[in-house]
DRENPA-3360 file (N, C-alpha, C; in nm, 2 decimals, always signed):
BEGIN
1 = MSSITVAK = +11.11/+12.61/+25.13/+10.98/+12.64/+25.19/+11.01/+12.73/+25.31 ~ +10.94/+12.84/+25.32/+10.96/+12.93/+25.44/+10.90/+12.86/+25.56 ~ +10.97/+12.89/+25.67/+10.92/+12.83/+25.80/+10.94/+12.93/+25.91 ~ +10.88/+12.90/+26.03/+10.90/+12.98/+26.15/+10.97/+12.89/+26.25 ~ +11.03/+12.95/+26.35/+11.10/+12.88/+26.45/+11.04/+12.90/+26.59 ~ +11.01/+12.80/+26.66/+10.95/+12.81/+26.79/+11.04/+12.88/+26.89 ~ +10.99/+12.99/+26.94/+11.07/+13.07/+27.04/+11.02/+13.04/+27.18 ~ +10.89/+13.01/+27.20/+10.83/+12.98/+27.33/+10.69/+12.92/+27.31;
9 = VLNNNVII = +10.67/+12.81/+27.38/+10.54/+12.74/+27.38/+10.46/+12.79/+27.50 ~ +10.35/+12.86/+27.47/+10.26/+12.92/+27.58/+10.16/+12.81/+27.63 ~ +10.11/+12.74/+27.54/+10.02/+12.62/+27.57/+10.00/+12.54/+27.45 ~ +9.92/+12.44/+27.46/+9.90/+12.34/+27.34/+9.86/+12.41/+27.21 ~ +9.79/+12.52/+27.23/+9.73/+12.58/+27.11/+9.80/+12.72/+27.07 ~ +9.89/+12.77/+27.14/+9.95/+12.90/+27.12/+10.10/+12.89/+27.14 ~ +10.18/+12.95/+27.04/+10.32/+12.96/+27.06/+10.37/+13.09/+27.01 ~ +10.48/+13.14/+27.06/+10.55/+13.25/+27.01/+10.66/+13.20/+26.92;
17 = ADHPQYSE = +10.67/+13.25/+26.80/+10.77/+13.20/+26.70/+10.84/+13.31/+26.63 ~ +10.96/+13.28/+26.58/+11.04/+13.38/+26.50/+11.00/+13.36/+26.35 ~ +10.96/+13.47/+26.29/+10.91/+13.47/+26.15/+11.02/+13.53/+26.07 ~ +11.05/+13.47/+25.95/+11.15/+13.52/+25.86/+11.14/+13.67/+25.82 ~ +11.01/+13.72/+25.82/+10.99/+13.86/+25.78/+10.94/+13.95/+25.89 ~ +10.86/+13.90/+25.99/+10.80/+13.98/+26.09/+10.86/+13.97/+26.23 ~ +10.97/+13.90/+26.24/+11.04/+13.87/+26.37/+10.94/+13.79/+26.46 ~ +10.92/+13.83/+26.58/+10.83/+13.75/+26.67/+10.68/+13.76/+26.63;
25 = VVVIGKGI = +10.62/+13.65/+26.62/+10.47/+13.64/+26.59/+10.41/+13.55/+26.69 ~ +10.28/+13.57/+26.71/+10.20/+13.47/+26.79/+10.12/+13.38/+26.69 ~ +10.14/+13.25/+26.71/+10.07/+13.16/+26.63/+9.97/+13.08/+26.71 ~ +9.85/+13.07/+26.65/+9.74/+13.01/+26.72/+9.68/+12.90/+26.63 ~ +9.66/+12.78/+26.69/+9.61/+12.67/+26.61/+9.59/+12.55/+26.70 ~ +9.49/+12.47/+26.68/+9.47/+12.35/+26.76/+9.59/+12.26/+26.76 ~ +9.65/+12.24/+26.87/+9.76/+12.14/+26.89/+9.90/+12.20/+26.83 ~ +9.90/+12.33/+26.80/+10.02/+12.38/+26.74/+10.14/+12.37/+26.83;
33 = GFNRKLHD = +10.11/+12.38/+26.96/+10.22/+12.38/+27.06/+10.25/+12.24/+27.12 ~ +10.17/+12.14/+27.09/+10.18/+12.01/+27.15/+10.31/+11.95/+27.12 ~ +10.39/+11.91/+27.22/+10.52/+11.84/+27.20/+10.62/+11.93/+27.13 ~ +10.60/+12.06/+27.11/+10.69/+12.14/+27.05/+10.81/+12.18/+27.14 ~ +10.92/+12.20/+27.09/+11.04/+12.24/+27.17/+11.10/+12.36/+27.11 ~ +11.18/+12.43/+27.19/+11.25/+12.55/+27.15/+11.33/+12.52/+27.03 ~ +11.32/+12.61/+26.93/+11.40/+12.61/+26.80/+11.34/+12.50/+26.70 ~ +11.23/+12.44/+26.74/+11.16/+12.35/+26.64/+11.12/+12.44/+26.52;
41 = RINLSSVE = +11.12/+12.38/+26.40/+11.08/+12.46/+26.28/+10.95/+12.41/+26.23 ~ +10.86/+12.50/+26.19/+10.73/+12.47/+26.14/+10.71/+12.54/+26.01 ~ +10.66/+12.46/+25.91/+10.63/+12.52/+25.78/+10.52/+12.62/+25.79 ~ +10.54/+12.73/+25.72/+10.44/+12.84/+25.72/+10.31/+12.79/+25.66 ~ +10.32/+12.69/+25.57/+10.20/+12.64/+25.50/+10.10/+12.57/+25.60 ~ +10.16/+12.53/+25.71/+10.07/+12.45/+25.81/+10.02/+12.55/+25.92 ~ +10.06/+12.68/+25.91/+10.01/+12.77/+26.01/+9.88/+12.83/+25.96 ~ +9.77/+12.81/+26.05/+9.64/+12.86/+26.01/+9.61/+13.00/+26.06;
49 = KMFILRSQ = +9.66/+13.04/+26.18/+9.62/+13.17/+26.24/+9.75/+13.23/+26.30 ~ +9.78/+13.35/+26.26/+9.90/+13.41/+26.31/+9.88/+13.56/+26.32 ~ +9.93/+13.63/+26.42/+9.92/+13.77/+26.43/+10.05/+13.83/+26.49 ~ +10.08/+13.95/+26.46/+10.21/+14.01/+26.49/+10.19/+14.11/+26.61 ~ +10.27/+14.09/+26.71/+10.27/+14.19/+26.82/+10.41/+14.26/+26.81 ~ +10.41/+14.38/+26.75/+10.53/+14.45/+26.72/+10.59/+14.51/+26.85 ~ +10.50/+14.55/+26.94/+10.55/+14.61/+27.07/+10.60/+14.51/+27.16 ~ +10.72/+14.53/+27.22/+10.78/+14.43/+27.31/+10.69/+14.43/+27.44;
57 = EEQEQYKQ = +10.64/+14.55/+27.48/+10.55/+14.55/+27.60/+10.42/+14.47/+27.57 ~ +10.36/+14.48/+27.45/+10.24/+14.41/+27.42/+10.27/+14.26/+27.43 ~ +10.39/+14.22/+27.38/+10.42/+14.08/+27.38/+10.43/+14.02/+27.52 ~ +10.50/+14.10/+27.61/+10.51/+14.05/+27.74/+10.38/+14.04/+27.82 ~ +10.29/+14.14/+27.79/+10.16/+14.14/+27.86/+10.08/+14.02/+27.81 ~ +10.09/+13.99/+27.68/+10.01/+13.88/+27.63/+10.07/+13.75/+27.68 ~ +10.20/+13.73/+27.69/+10.26/+13.61/+27.75/+10.21/+13.59/+27.89 ~ +10.20/+13.70/+27.97/+10.16/+13.69/+28.11/+10.01/+13.65/+28.12;
65 = LLPQVDEK = +9.93/+13.70/+28.02/+9.78/+13.68/+28.03/+9.75/+13.54/+27.99 ~ +9.81/+13.48/+27.88/+9.76/+13.36/+27.83/+9.75/+13.24/+27.93 ~ +9.85/+13.22/+28.02/+9.83/+13.11/+28.11/+9.71/+13.12/+28.20 ~ +9.65/+13.24/+28.21/+9.53/+13.25/+28.30/+9.40/+13.24/+28.22 ~ +9.41/+13.21/+28.09/+9.29/+13.21/+28.00/+9.27/+13.07/+27.94 ~ +9.14/+13.03/+27.93/+9.11/+12.91/+27.87/+9.16/+12.91/+27.73 ~ +9.22/+12.80/+27.69/+9.28/+12.79/+27.55/+9.17/+12.80/+27.44 ~ +9.06/+12.75/+27.47/+8.95/+12.76/+27.37/+8.91/+12.90/+27.35;
73 = LIEIVHEI = +8.91/+12.98/+27.46/+8.87/+13.12/+27.45/+8.97/+13.20/+27.36 ~ +9.10/+13.16/+27.38/+9.20/+13.23/+27.30/+9.17/+13.22/+27.15 ~ +9.14/+13.10/+27.11/+9.11/+13.07/+26.97/+8.98/+13.15/+26.92 ~ +8.88/+13.15/+27.01/+8.76/+13.21/+26.97/+8.78/+13.36/+26.96 ~ +8.85/+13.42/+27.05/+8.88/+13.57/+27.04/+8.96/+13.60/+26.92 ~ +9.05/+13.52/+26.88/+9.13/+13.55/+26.76/+9.04/+13.53/+26.64 ~ +8.95/+13.44/+26.64/+8.85/+13.42/+26.53/+8.77/+13.55/+26.52 ~ +8.73/+13.60/+26.63/+8.64/+13.72/+26.63/+8.72/+13.84/+26.58;
81 = LLYIMHSS = +8.85/+13.85/+26.61/+8.93/+13.96/+26.57/+8.95/+13.96/+26.41 ~ +8.97/+13.84/+26.36/+8.98/+13.82/+26.22/+8.85/+13.86/+26.15 ~ +8.73/+13.83/+26.21/+8.60/+13.86/+26.16/+8.59/+14.02/+26.15 ~ +8.63/+14.08/+26.26/+8.62/+14.23/+26.27/+8.71/+14.29/+26.16 ~ +8.83/+14.24/+26.14/+8.92/+14.30/+26.04/+8.86/+14.28/+25.90 ~ +8.80/+14.17/+25.87/+8.74/+14.15/+25.74/+8.62/+14.23/+25.72 ~ +8.54/+14.25/+25.83/+8.41/+14.33/+25.82/+8.44/+14.47/+25.81 ~ +8.55/+14.52/+25.87/+8.57/+14.67/+25.87/+8.67/+14.71/+25.76;
89 = SQPLNEHV = +8.75/+14.61/+25.72/+8.86/+14.64/+25.62/+8.96/+14.75/+25.68 ~ +8.97/+14.75/+25.81/+9.07/+14.84/+25.87/+9.16/+14.76/+25.96 ~ +9.28/+14.81/+25.98/+9.37/+14.74/+26.07/+9.33/+14.77/+26.22 ~ +9.36/+14.67/+26.30/+9.32/+14.68/+26.44/+9.45/+14.72/+26.53 ~ +9.43/+14.80/+26.62/+9.54/+14.83/+26.72/+9.57/+14.70/+26.79 ~ +9.70/+14.66/+26.79/+9.73/+14.53/+26.84/+9.70/+14.50/+26.99 ~ +9.68/+14.61/+27.06/+9.65/+14.60/+27.21/+9.51/+14.53/+27.23 ~ +9.43/+14.53/+27.12/+9.30/+14.46/+27.14/+9.31/+14.32/+27.17;
97 = HIALTDHI = +9.42/+14.25/+27.12/+9.44/+14.11/+27.15/+9.44/+14.08/+27.30 ~ +9.51/+14.17/+27.37/+9.52/+14.16/+27.51/+9.39/+14.21/+27.58 ~ +9.35/+14.33/+27.54/+9.23/+14.39/+27.61/+9.10/+14.31/+27.60 ~ +9.07/+14.26/+27.48/+8.95/+14.19/+27.46/+8.96/+14.05/+27.52 ~ +9.07/+13.98/+27.51/+9.09/+13.85/+27.57/+9.07/+13.86/+27.72 ~ +9.13/+13.96/+27.78/+9.12/+13.98/+27.92/+8.98/+14.01/+27.97 ~ +8.91/+14.10/+27.89/+8.78/+14.14/+27.93/+8.68/+14.03/+27.92 ~ +8.69/+13.95/+27.81/+8.59/+13.84/+27.80/+8.62/+13.73/+27.90;
105 = SFAIRRYE = +8.75/+13.70/+27.93/+8.78/+13.60/+28.03/+8.72/+13.64/+28.17 ~ +8.73/+13.77/+28.20/+8.68/+13.82/+28.33/+8.53/+13.82/+28.33 ~ +8.47/+13.85/+28.21/+8.32/+13.85/+28.20/+8.27/+13.71/+28.22 ~ +8.34/+13.61/+28.17/+8.29/+13.47/+28.18/+8.31/+13.43/+28.33 ~ +8.41/+13.47/+28.40/+8.43/+13.44/+28.54/+8.32/+13.50/+28.62 ~ +8.28/+13.63/+28.59/+8.17/+13.69/+28.66/+8.04/+13.61/+28.64 ~ +8.02/+13.57/+28.51/+7.90/+13.49/+28.48/+7.89/+13.36/+28.56 ~ +8.01/+13.29/+28.57/+8.01/+13.17/+28.65/+7.99/+13.19/+28.80;
113 = QDIPIHNP = +8.03/+13.31/+28.84/+8.01/+13.34/+28.99/+7.87/+13.41/+29.01 ~ +7.79/+13.42/+28.90/+7.66/+13.49/+28.91/+7.68/+13.63/+28.97 ~ +7.77/+13.71/+28.91/+7.79/+13.85/+28.95/+7.75/+13.94/+28.83 ~ +7.63/+13.99/+28.83/+7.58/+14.07/+28.71/+7.65/+14.21/+28.71 ~ +7.68/+14.25/+28.59/+7.73/+14.39/+28.57/+7.64/+14.46/+28.48 ~ +7.59/+14.58/+28.52/+7.50/+14.66/+28.44/+7.58/+14.75/+28.35 ~ +7.54/+14.77/+28.23/+7.61/+14.86/+28.14/+7.52/+14.99/+28.13 ~ +7.56/+15.10/+28.19/+7.48/+15.22/+28.20/+7.46/+15.29/+28.07;
121 = FLYETKEI = +7.55/+15.27/+27.97/+7.55/+15.34/+27.85/+7.53/+15.25/+27.73 ~ +7.45/+15.14/+27.75/+7.43/+15.04/+27.64/+7.36/+15.11/+27.52 ~ +7.25/+15.18/+27.55/+7.17/+15.24/+27.44/+7.25/+15.34/+27.37 ~ +7.33/+15.42/+27.44/+7.41/+15.53/+27.38/+7.52/+15.46/+27.28 ~ +7.58/+15.35/+27.33/+7.68/+15.28/+27.25/+7.62/+15.23/+27.12 ~ +7.50/+15.17/+27.13/+7.43/+15.12/+27.01/+7.41/+15.23/+26.91 ~ +7.36/+15.34/+26.96/+7.33/+15.45/+26.87/+7.46/+15.52/+26.81 ~ +7.56/+15.54/+26.90/+7.68/+15.61/+26.85/+7.76/+15.52/+26.76;
129 = YPEEYKMA = +7.77/+15.39/+26.79/+7.86/+15.30/+26.71/+7.78/+15.18/+26.66 ~ +7.69/+15.20/+26.56/+7.60/+15.09/+26.52/+7.68/+14.98/+26.45 ~ +7.78/+15.01/+26.37/+7.85/+14.90/+26.30/+7.93/+14.82/+26.40 ~ +8.00/+14.89/+26.49/+8.08/+14.82/+26.59/+7.99/+14.74/+26.68 ~ +7.87/+14.79/+26.71/+7.78/+14.72/+26.79/+7.73/+14.58/+26.73 ~ +7.71/+14.59/+26.60/+7.68/+14.47/+26.52/+7.79/+14.36/+26.53 ~ +7.91/+14.41/+26.52/+8.03/+14.32/+26.53/+8.03/+14.26/+26.67 ~ +8.00/+14.34/+26.77/+8.01/+14.30/+26.91/+7.90/+14.19/+26.93;
137 = EYAIERIN = +7.78/+14.21/+26.87/+7.67/+14.11/+26.88/+7.72/+13.98/+26.83 ~ +7.79/+13.98/+26.72/+7.84/+13.85/+26.66/+7.94/+13.79/+26.76 ~ +8.03/+13.88/+26.82/+8.13/+13.83/+26.91/+8.07/+13.76/+27.03 ~ +7.97/+13.82/+27.09/+7.91/+13.76/+27.21/+7.83/+13.64/+27.18 ~ +7.77/+13.64/+27.06/+7.70/+13.52/+27.02/+7.80/+13.40/+27.00 ~ +7.91/+13.43/+26.94/+8.01/+13.33/+26.91/+8.07/+13.28/+27.04 ~ +8.10/+13.37/+27.14/+8.15/+13.33/+27.27/+8.05/+13.25/+27.35 ~ +7.93/+13.29/+27.35/+7.82/+13.21/+27.42/+7.81/+13.07/+27.36;
145 = EGMGVELP = +7.82/+13.06/+27.23/+7.81/+12.93/+27.16/+7.93/+12.85/+27.19 ~ +8.05/+12.91/+27.18/+8.17/+12.83/+27.19/+8.21/+12.80/+27.33 ~ +8.18/+12.88/+27.42/+8.22/+12.86/+27.56/+8.11/+12.80/+27.65 ~ +7.99/+12.79/+27.59/+7.88/+12.73/+27.67/+7.83/+12.82/+27.78 ~ +7.83/+12.95/+27.75/+7.78/+13.05/+27.86/+7.67/+13.13/+27.80 ~ +7.61/+13.22/+27.88/+7.51/+13.31/+27.83/+7.54/+13.45/+27.88 ~ +7.64/+13.51/+27.82/+7.68/+13.65/+27.86/+7.56/+13.74/+27.82 ~ +7.53/+13.84/+27.91/+7.41/+13.92/+27.88/+7.44/+14.03/+27.77;
153 = VDEVGFVA = +7.33/+14.09/+27.73/+7.34/+14.19/+27.62/+7.43/+14.31/+27.67 ~ +7.44/+14.33/+27.80/+7.53/+14.44/+27.85/+7.67/+14.42/+27.80 ~ +7.71/+14.30/+27.78/+7.85/+14.27/+27.74/+7.87/+14.31/+27.59 ~ +7.76/+14.31/+27.51/+7.77/+14.36/+27.37/+7.82/+14.50/+27.37 ~ +7.76/+14.59/+27.46/+7.80/+14.72/+27.47/+7.95/+14.74/+27.50 ~ +7.99/+14.66/+27.60/+8.13/+14.67/+27.65/+8.23/+14.63/+27.54 ~ +8.20/+14.52/+27.47/+8.28/+14.47/+27.36/+8.28/+14.57/+27.24 ~ +8.17/+14.63/+27.22/+8.16/+14.73/+27.11/+8.26/+14.84/+27.13;
161 = LHIVSALS = +8.28/+14.89/+27.26/+8.37/+14.99/+27.29/+8.51/+14.95/+27.27 ~ +8.54/+14.82/+27.30/+8.68/+14.77/+27.27/+8.70/+14.77/+27.12 ~ +8.60/+14.74/+27.04/+8.62/+14.74/+26.89/+8.64/+14.88/+26.84 ~ +8.56/+14.97/+26.89/+8.58/+15.11/+26.86/+8.72/+15.16/+26.89 ~ +8.77/+15.13/+27.01/+8.90/+15.16/+27.05/+9.01/+15.11/+26.96 ~ +8.99/+14.98/+26.92/+9.09/+14.91/+26.83/+9.09/+14.97/+26.69 ~ +8.98/+15.00/+26.64/+8.97/+15.05/+26.50/+9.01/+15.20/+26.49 ~ +8.99/+15.28/+26.60/+9.02/+15.42/+26.59/+9.15/+15.46/+26.66;
169 = NRQISEVR = +9.22/+15.36/+26.71/+9.35/+15.38/+26.78/+9.33/+15.48/+26.90 ~ +9.22/+15.47/+26.96/+9.19/+15.55/+27.08/+9.19/+15.46/+27.21 ~ +9.23/+15.52/+27.32/+9.23/+15.45/+27.44/+9.08/+15.41/+27.47 ~ +9.06/+15.29/+27.53/+8.93/+15.24/+27.56/+8.87/+15.34/+27.67 ~ +8.95/+15.40/+27.75/+8.90/+15.49/+27.85/+8.84/+15.61/+27.79 ~ +8.90/+15.66/+27.68/+8.85/+15.78/+27.61/+8.71/+15.74/+27.54 ~ +8.71/+15.63/+27.48/+8.58/+15.58/+27.41/+8.47/+15.57/+27.51 ~ +8.50/+15.51/+27.63/+8.41/+15.49/+27.73/+8.36/+15.62/+27.79;
177 = QHSLLIGD = +8.45/+15.72/+27.81/+8.42/+15.85/+27.86/+8.32/+15.92/+27.77 ~ +8.34/+15.91/+27.64/+8.25/+15.98/+27.55/+8.11/+15.92/+27.55 ~ +8.10/+15.79/+27.56/+7.97/+15.72/+27.57/+7.90/+15.76/+27.70 ~ +7.98/+15.77/+27.81/+7.92/+15.81/+27.94/+7.88/+15.95/+27.94 ~ +7.96/+16.04/+27.87/+7.93/+16.18/+27.86/+7.80/+16.20/+27.79 ~ +7.78/+16.13/+27.68/+7.66/+16.14/+27.60/+7.54/+16.10/+27.68 ~ +7.56/+15.99/+27.76/+7.45/+15.94/+27.85/+7.41/+16.05/+27.95 ~ +7.51/+16.12/+28.01/+7.49/+16.22/+28.10/+7.42/+16.34/+28.04;
185 = LIGIVENN = +7.46/+16.38/+27.92/+7.40/+16.49/+27.85/+7.25/+16.46/+27.82 ~ +7.22/+16.34/+27.78/+7.08/+16.30/+27.76/+7.00/+16.31/+27.88 ~ +7.06/+16.27/+28.00/+6.99/+16.28/+28.13/+6.96/+16.43/+28.16 ~ +7.06/+16.52/+28.13/+7.03/+16.66/+28.16/+6.92/+16.71/+28.07 ~ +6.91/+16.67/+27.95/+6.80/+16.71/+27.86/+6.67/+16.66/+27.91 ~ +6.67/+16.53/+27.95/+6.54/+16.48/+28.00/+6.49/+16.54/+28.13 ~ +6.59/+16.57/+28.22/+6.55/+16.64/+28.34/+6.50/+16.78/+28.32 ~ +6.56/+16.85/+28.23/+6.51/+16.99/+28.20/+6.38/+16.99/+28.13;
193 = LEYRIPRD = +6.36/+16.89/+28.04/+6.23/+16.89/+27.96/+6.12/+16.81/+28.04 ~ +6.17/+16.74/+28.15/+6.07/+16.65/+28.22/+6.00/+16.56/+28.12 ~ +6.09/+16.50/+28.04/+6.04/+16.41/+27.94/+6.14/+16.30/+27.90 ~ +6.10/+16.18/+27.92/+6.19/+16.07/+27.88/+6.18/+16.04/+27.73 ~ +6.29/+16.05/+27.66/+6.29/+16.03/+27.52/+6.29/+15.88/+27.49 ~ +6.19/+15.83/+27.42/+6.19/+15.68/+27.39/+6.32/+15.64/+27.32 ~ +6.38/+15.53/+27.38/+6.51/+15.49/+27.33/+6.51/+15.43/+27.19 ~ +6.40/+15.39/+27.14/+6.39/+15.33/+27.01/+6.33/+15.43/+26.91;
201 = SLDYSRLV = +6.33/+15.56/+26.95/+6.27/+15.66/+26.86/+6.38/+15.73/+26.77 ~ +6.33/+15.79/+26.66/+6.42/+15.86/+26.57/+6.47/+15.99/+26.64 ~ +6.39/+16.05/+26.73/+6.43/+16.17/+26.80/+6.56/+16.14/+26.89 ~ +6.55/+16.02/+26.96/+6.67/+15.98/+27.04/+6.79/+15.96/+26.95 ~ +6.77/+15.89/+26.84/+6.88/+15.86/+26.75/+6.94/+15.99/+26.70 ~ +6.86/+16.08/+26.66/+6.91/+16.21/+26.61/+6.99/+16.28/+26.71 ~ +6.94/+16.29/+26.83/+7.01/+16.37/+26.93/+7.15/+16.30/+26.97 ~ +7.15/+16.17/+26.99/+7.27/+16.10/+27.02/+7.37/+16.11/+26.91;
209 = THLRFVLE = +7.33/+16.10/+26.78/+7.42/+16.11/+26.67/+7.48/+16.25/+26.66 ~ +7.39/+16.35/+26.69/+7.44/+16.49/+26.69/+7.55/+16.51/+26.79 ~ +7.52/+16.46/+26.91/+7.62/+16.48/+27.02/+7.75/+16.41/+26.99 ~ +7.74/+16.29/+26.93/+7.85/+16.22/+26.89/+7.94/+16.30/+26.80 ~ +7.88/+16.36/+26.70/+7.95/+16.44/+26.60/+8.01/+16.56/+26.66 ~ +7.95/+16.62/+26.76/+8.01/+16.73/+26.83/+8.14/+16.69/+26.90 ~ +8.14/+16.57/+26.97/+8.26/+16.52/+27.03/+8.36/+16.48/+26.93 ~ +8.32/+16.42/+26.82/+8.42/+16.38/+26.72/+8.49/+16.51/+26.66;
217 = RLRRGESV = +8.41/+16.61/+26.63/+8.47/+16.74/+26.58/+8.57/+16.80/+26.68 ~ +8.53/+16.79/+26.80/+8.62/+16.85/+26.91/+8.75/+16.76/+26.91 ~ +8.74/+16.63/+26.90/+8.85/+16.54/+26.91/+8.95/+16.57/+26.79 ~ +8.89/+16.59/+26.67/+8.97/+16.62/+26.56/+9.01/+16.76/+26.54 ~ +8.96/+16.85/+26.62/+9.00/+16.99/+26.61/+8.93/+17.06/+26.50 ~ +8.81/+17.01/+26.45/+8.74/+17.07/+26.34/+8.65/+17.19/+26.39 ~ +8.65/+17.29/+26.31/+8.57/+17.41/+26.35/+8.43/+17.39/+26.28 ~ +8.33/+17.47/+26.33/+8.20/+17.47/+26.28/+8.17/+17.61/+26.22;
225 = RETSTLDG = +8.12/+17.61/+26.10/+8.10/+17.74/+26.04/+8.00/+17.83/+26.12 ~ +8.04/+17.95/+26.15/+7.96/+18.04/+26.23/+7.84/+18.09/+26.14 ~ +7.72/+18.08/+26.20/+7.60/+18.13/+26.13/+7.53/+18.23/+26.23 ~ +7.57/+18.36/+26.22/+7.51/+18.46/+26.31/+7.36/+18.47/+26.29 ~ +7.31/+18.45/+26.17/+7.17/+18.46/+26.14/+7.09/+18.35/+26.22 ~ +7.14/+18.23/+26.21/+7.08/+18.11/+26.28/+7.09/+18.13/+26.43 ~ +7.21/+18.18/+26.47/+7.23/+18.20/+26.62/+7.13/+18.30/+26.67 ~ +7.11/+18.41/+26.60/+7.01/+18.51/+26.65/+6.87/+18.46/+26.65;
233 = LMKREYPE = +6.84/+18.38/+26.55/+6.70/+18.33/+26.54/+6.67/+18.23/+26.65 ~ +6.77/+18.14/+26.68/+6.75/+18.04/+26.78/+6.74/+18.11/+26.92 ~ +6.82/+18.21/+26.94/+6.82/+18.28/+27.07/+6.69/+18.35/+27.09 ~ +6.64/+18.41/+26.98/+6.51/+18.49/+26.99/+6.39/+18.40/+27.00 ~ +6.38/+18.30/+26.91/+6.26/+18.22/+26.90/+6.25/+18.11/+27.01 ~ +6.36/+18.05/+27.05/+6.36/+17.94/+27.14/+6.46/+17.97/+27.26 ~ +6.43/+18.07/+27.34/+6.53/+18.11/+27.44/+6.56/+18.00/+27.54 ~ +6.45/+17.92/+27.58/+6.47/+17.81/+27.68/+6.56/+17.70/+27.63;
241 = MYTLAWQL = +6.54/+17.66/+27.50/+6.62/+17.55/+27.45/+6.76/+17.60/+27.41 ~ +6.77/+17.73/+27.38/+6.90/+17.79/+27.35/+6.98/+17.79/+27.48 ~ +6.92/+17.82/+27.59/+6.99/+17.82/+27.72/+7.03/+17.68/+27.76 ~ +6.94/+17.59/+27.74/+6.98/+17.45/+27.77/+7.09/+17.40/+27.68 ~ +7.09/+17.44/+27.55/+7.20/+17.40/+27.46/+7.33/+17.46/+27.51 ~ +7.33/+17.58/+27.55/+7.45/+17.65/+27.61/+7.50/+17.57/+27.73 ~ +7.41/+17.53/+27.82/+7.45/+17.46/+27.94/+7.51/+17.32/+27.90 ~ +7.46/+17.26/+27.80/+7.52/+17.13/+27.75/+7.66/+17.15/+27.70;
249 = TKVIENRV = +7.68/+17.25/+27.62/+7.82/+17.28/+27.57/+7.91/+17.31/+27.68 ~ +7.87/+17.37/+27.79/+7.96/+17.40/+27.90/+7.99/+17.27/+27.98 ~ +7.90/+17.18/+27.99/+7.93/+17.05/+28.04/+8.03/+16.97/+27.96 ~ +8.02/+16.98/+27.83/+8.11/+16.91/+27.74/+8.25/+16.97/+27.76 ~ +8.26/+17.11/+27.76/+8.39/+17.17/+27.78/+8.45/+17.13/+27.91 ~ +8.38/+17.12/+28.01/+8.44/+17.09/+28.14/+8.49/+16.94/+28.14 ~ +8.42/+16.85/+28.07/+8.45/+16.71/+28.07/+8.57/+16.68/+27.97 ~ +8.57/+16.74/+27.86/+8.68/+16.71/+27.76/+8.79/+16.81/+27.76;
257 = RIPVYPAE = +8.77/+16.92/+27.83/+8.88/+17.02/+27.84/+8.91/+17.08/+27.71 ~ +8.81/+17.10/+27.62/+8.83/+17.16/+27.49/+8.72/+17.26/+27.47 ~ +8.75/+17.38/+27.43/+8.64/+17.48/+27.40/+8.55/+17.44/+27.29 ~ +8.42/+17.46/+27.31/+8.32/+17.43/+27.21/+8.29/+17.56/+27.13 ~ +8.29/+17.54/+27.00/+8.26/+17.66/+26.91/+8.11/+17.71/+26.94 ~ +8.09/+17.84/+26.95/+7.95/+17.89/+26.97/+7.85/+17.84/+26.88 ~ +7.89/+17.82/+26.75/+7.79/+17.77/+26.65/+7.73/+17.64/+26.69 ~ +7.80/+17.56/+26.77/+7.74/+17.43/+26.81/+7.61/+17.45/+26.89;
265 = VSYLTVHL = +7.60/+17.56/+26.97/+7.49/+17.59/+27.05/+7.36/+17.60/+26.96 ~ +7.38/+17.67/+26.85/+7.26/+17.70/+26.76/+7.21/+17.57/+26.70 ~ +7.31/+17.48/+26.65/+7.27/+17.36/+26.59/+7.20/+17.26/+26.69 ~ +7.26/+17.26/+26.82/+7.20/+17.18/+26.92/+7.06/+17.23/+26.96 ~ +7.04/+17.36/+26.96/+6.91/+17.41/+26.99/+6.80/+17.36/+26.90 ~ +6.84/+17.34/+26.77/+6.74/+17.29/+26.67/+6.69/+17.15/+26.72 ~ +6.78/+17.06/+26.76/+6.75/+16.93/+26.81/+6.66/+16.93/+26.93 ~ +6.70/+17.02/+27.02/+6.63/+17.03/+27.15/+6.49/+17.09/+27.13;
273 = QRLAQKKE = +6.47/+17.18/+27.04/+6.34/+17.24/+27.01/+6.25/+17.13/+26.95 ~ +6.31/+17.04/+26.87/+6.23/+16.94/+26.81/+6.17/+16.84/+26.92 ~ +6.26/+16.81/+27.02/+6.22/+16.73/+27.13/+6.11/+16.80/+27.22 ~ +6.13/+16.93/+27.24/+6.03/+17.00/+27.32/+5.90/+17.00/+27.25 ~ +5.90/+17.02/+27.12/+5.78/+17.02/+27.04/+5.71/+16.88/+27.04 ~ +5.80/+16.77/+27.04/+5.74/+16.64/+27.05/+5.67/+16.61/+27.18 ~ +5.73/+16.67/+27.29/+5.67/+16.65/+27.42/+5.53/+16.72/+27.42 ~ +5.53/+16.84/+27.36/+5.40/+16.92/+27.36/+5.29/+16.85/+27.28;
281 = DELDMETN = +5.33/+16.79/+27.17/+5.24/+16.72/+27.08/+5.18/+16.60/+27.15 ~ +5.27/+16.53/+27.23/+5.22/+16.41/+27.30/+5.12/+16.45/+27.42 ~ +5.15/+16.56/+27.48/+5.06/+16.61/+27.59/+4.93/+16.65/+27.53 ~ +4.93/+16.71/+27.41/+4.80/+16.75/+27.35/+4.72/+16.63/+27.31 ~ +4.79/+16.52/+27.26/+4.72/+16.40/+27.23/+4.65/+16.34/+27.35 ~ +4.72/+16.34/+27.46/+4.67/+16.28/+27.58/+4.55/+16.36/+27.63 ~ +4.56/+16.49/+27.62/+4.45/+16.58/+27.67/+4.33/+16.56/+27.58 ~ +4.34/+16.54/+27.45/+4.23/+16.52/+27.36/+4.17/+16.39/+27.38;
289 = REI = +4.25/+16.29/+27.42/+4.19/+16.16/+27.45/+4.10/+16.16/+27.57 ~ +4.15/+16.24/+27.67/+4.07/+16.25/+27.80/+3.94/+16.32/+27.78 ~ +3.94/+16.42/+27.68/+3.82/+16.50/+27.65/+3.72/+16.41/+27.58;
% end
C-alpha cells in the first residue's frame, strides 16, 4: 500500500509530507498532524485532502503563513479551492493557496476589529468576471458560515479577483488594475455624458463587457480588423462620441503601455452612441411627463 512520510507537522490539521510520486505535498485533514512525528508513515488511503506546492518558494511562504492562521480557516479555504477547481475544470495557479488564505485571514481580522474596507470596483468585477464572481459568492458564504463571521459583499469582489488570477495565471495586481481601469473609463464616460449609467442595466453590462474584451485583446496581442467604412461613418455621424472613444483609447494606452488599434475607436463609438441616445430618450420622457 502506498504511503506518505511526515516531513513537518505544521499544526494538528496540516502537515508537509514526502509523496512517492509528487515529492513534497501539503496534507490537510482533521487531526492529521496530531501526535505525528518526523518520518511517521501514513497510508494514502487515509488522506482526504492533499495539494502539491511544486515551487520551493511557495512552500516556504505557506509554511510561514500557516502558524498565523486559524486551523479551521485553512480547511475551509482548501475546500473552497477544490470547489473552484471542480466548477471551472481548470488548474489553479498554486500561489492562490497562499494568497487567498492570507487575504481571508486578514479580512476576518478587519471584521473583528470593525474596520470596513470599501471595494471601489465591485460592480465592474461582477460584470467582467461573472463566473468567478459566483464562485466568490460561494466562498464568502462558506467562510461566513464556517467561521461565524459576516464578511461584507465587498469581499466577494476581492475574492473573485483572486480566483481570476489563479485561473488565468495572471498576477492579482494585473487583474486588479484592469478592473480599476474599467471603473475609471466608466467614470470618464459618465462625466462626459453627464449621465450615470444604471449599474443593473443592459447598457452598463454591454459597455463593461466591451471594455473587458478590448483589454483582453491587448493582453493577448490580438489585432482588430480595420473597417475604414465604419470608421468614416462613426467619425462623420457621431463626432462627439468618436472623440470620446478616442480619448478612452488614449487612457488605455497610457495605463497598459500597449498601443490600441484604431479600429477599436469605431467599435467603442457604437457603444457610446447607444448610451448618448439612451440619455436623450430618458430626458424626452421626463419632459413629456412634465407637460
